[in-house]
N, C-alpha and C positions, 0 to 999 in steps of 0.2 A: 911646188905643181899636184894641183889636185886632181883626182881622178874620178872621170867622168862616173856617175851613179844613174841608176835607175831606182823608182818609186813605187813601190806598189801596198797591196796588202799581202798576210802572207797564205791566208787559207783562200786565193785565189791564182796561189802559185803551181799547186803541185797536188796531187791526189796521194802521193805517197812521202816517205821522208829519202826514202832513195834517189826519187824525182829532184828531190830541191834541190842533195844533195850533186847533184849530176848536174844541175843547171847553176850552184852556187858557184862550179870546179870552171866551167863555160863563162861564166861571168867574168870569177878572176883570170883565165887566160885569154881573156878578150882585152883585158887593162882598165875593168871598168868593177866597182862594189855594188852592193846593194843596200839601197837603207829601207824600211820597211817605216812608215811615218809613224802607223796607229800599231803598232808592236813596239814603236823607237831601236832598234836592229840596225846596225851597221854596221857590212860583213870588211868593211876596210882595218875594223880591230880587231884582237883576237879573242875578248871579250862580247862582240857582237856576234864572232864566229858559231861561239858556243855556244849564244841566245840561240841562235838561225836552230843549232838543230836542234835541243832541249823542244821551242816549239814547234818546230816540224814535227818531233815525238809524241809529242801533245796532239797536234793534230791529228797522225794518222790511227792516232791510238783511239781518239774521241769517234773518228771516221768506223774505226772497227770496230765500235760498240753500238753505234748508229746499227748499223751493219746485221751484229749480230741480233739485237735490239728487233730489228723489224722481222729478223728469219724464225726468233722465236714467237711473234704475234700474228705471224703469218699462217705458223703449223698449228698454233692455240686454236684459232680461225678454223682453219678449214676442219681439227678433231668436234668442233663445235658445231660442226655444215657447214659452214657459209663460206661461197666461193667466192672469187674478187672477179671482176669486170664486170662490162656493163653489162646490163636488164640487156633479152631480145628484146630487138624492139615489134617483132609478131610473135602472136601465142601460135600456138600449135595446129590452131583449125586456120588460120591467115597461109602460115607454113607451108600445110597439106595443098590447099585452094591453089596456092601458086604452082608447087611442085603439078598438081593435078591436070594444071589449063595448059602449062605450057609442054606437058609430055603428051596431051591430047592433041593439041595444036588447035585450043580454042586460040586463043592467047599468044602473044609472043612474047619472049623475055622482053624485051623492050616496052612493050606495052605492060607487062606486070609491074617492071620497075616505076613505072610513073604514076602505075594506077595507086601504088602501095608506095610510094613515095622513096624510095629505095633503086640501090645500084645495083646496074644491072650486072655485074660480079656476083653479089649478093643471090639474085635469083639464080643464078650458076649455083652457086653454095645450094642452094634450098633443093633446088631439084637434084643434084649431082647428095647430098644425101638420103632423098627421097627416094629416088633409084635404086641406093645403096643397103637402104631400112629395105624397100619390096624384096630386091632380090636376096636378103637375108632370112626372112621370115619367108619367101616361097620354098629355101632351101631345109629350116626345121622343119617341113611337113612331110609327113610321105609320101 
């Protein structure tokens, strides 16, 4: 009698060797086997189980190397003065205009959001940031 098995691609299965082994134990305890058609691995055989562990180890190593290279690249970029993330949609002049309009009561946050095609929470953040900057400036003055 053949045991049921599931088919899949190994690198989609898990993020670490520990997880792969845990998943394989669960599959085995359920009376099933795992067969990867792309890697030609069948865990119903001893050779297949060994191959599964080796491929899992290499996949985990590859992810660790990618993570390490990414971290190094980001650190290098920061050292060269570059920062990540999106560029601000509004220049400092527009941000100041939004904050001053809302704080003075000339315009509401919703009106400024529509005018500059930004969200109301963004207007709130701009106003809060402007208010904090003003408080800092006034606190530094004698």
